[in-house]
C-alpha positions in Angstrom: -0.3 0.1 -0.1 1.6 3.7 -1.1 0.4 6.3 1.0 1.7 10.3 0.2 2.7 11.9 3.6 0.2 14.7 3.0 -2.3 11.3 2.8 -0.8 10.3 6.0 -0.8 13.9 7.9 -4.4 14.7 6.8 -6.1 13.0 9.9 -3.8 13.5 12.5 -4.4 17.0 10.9 -8.1 16.8 11.7 -7.9 15.0 14.5 -5.8 18.0 16.7 -8.2 20.0 14.8 -11.5 19.2 16.5 -10.2 18.6 19.3 -8.0 22.2 19.7 -12.0 23.3 18.8 -13.0 21.2 21.8 -11.0 21.5 24.8 -9.7 25.7 24.0 -6.5 26.0 25.7 -5.3 23.7 25.1 -2.3 23.6 21.7 -3.0 19.5 20.7 0.1 20.0 18.9 1.7 16.7 16.4 4.6 16.2 18.2 3.8 13.7 20.5 1.9 16.5 23.1 -1.7 15.0 21.9 -0.5 12.2 24.7 0.2 14.3 27.6 -2.8 17.2 26.1 -5.1 14.2 26.4 -4.6 13.3 29.8 -5.4 17.1 31.4 -8.2 17.0 30.0 -9.8 14.4 32.4 -7.7 16.1 35.0 -8.8 19.5 34.5 -12.3 18.2 35.4 -11.4 16.2 37.9 -10.1 18.5 40.2 -10.3 21.9 38.0 -8.5 24.6 35.9 
């Protein structure tokens, strides 16, 4: 299966945009931070800002 780089990053970029829209103030960058940001979201709800 062949895939181009633009095709490969299209879906993650869409996911990041949706997460940014849903949780303003979190960056959800594609450099590995999404995992940390995803962990911070439930912690923020549990423990406040």
